[in-house]
N, C-alpha and C positions, 0 to 999 in steps of 0.2 A: 157336409153329405158325402162331401168326394173322404173325409176322416174314417166315412162309415163304409163307405163302398168303394176304394180305389179301385175296386175294376173297369166303374163309372169312367175312370178318367182314360184306360186306355182305348176304350172304342169308344164311337161316337165321334167323329172328328169335329163337327157342331158345337162339340162344349170347346173348342179346347178356342174357336173361332166366336165365339158367345162369347168364352173370359180375353180374349185382345180384346177383343169390342170392350171391353166394361175395362180390361183397363186404359185402352183411349180415349175413351170417357172418361176417367179418372184423373188421366192428364189433361184432359180442356179445363179440367173443373181448376187443377193445378194451373195453367199457363192463364185462365180468367183474372185471377189471385196477383197473375203478376200485373194485368194489364188493368189491372184498378191501383194498382199504386205509379204505373205508368203513368197509366192518366192523370191520378191528382196534380202528379209530379211538373209532364209537360199535354196540357188537352190539346196542341195539336201535332201531335206526331202522327198519326191516324185516321184519315179521313173516315168521315161517316159511312161507307161503301166498302172499306172495310169491318168492320164492325155490323153490318146487315147481310154481307159473305158468310163471317165465321159466325155468325147465331143461328145458324142453318145446319153446323156440324153437330151441333151436336142431338137435333132432331131422324138427323139423317139417318144416326149410329142407334137411337133408342128404338124408330122402325125397325132395322136389319136386326137387333139382336128379341125382337122383338115374333118379329117374320122362324127364327132358329129358334126361338124356344119352343112357336106354337107346333112351327112343319119339322124341326128336324131334318133337313133335306138330306143328308150321310152323315 
């Protein structure tokens, strides 16, 4: 869409924020893969509380992304 209408990229700061959040979600995904490999090697490296808190990150990011798409606040 940005290739077809590049003027959209210049306007709407919400788009920049949304794309940043999507990139953070992608980075989270890759970090999860790294955590899986670490968990296979040493299951006692991190405690259960870390994973419970870590599990909430994508939920928060997805809620923010949806809010930005629907509301377009700025």
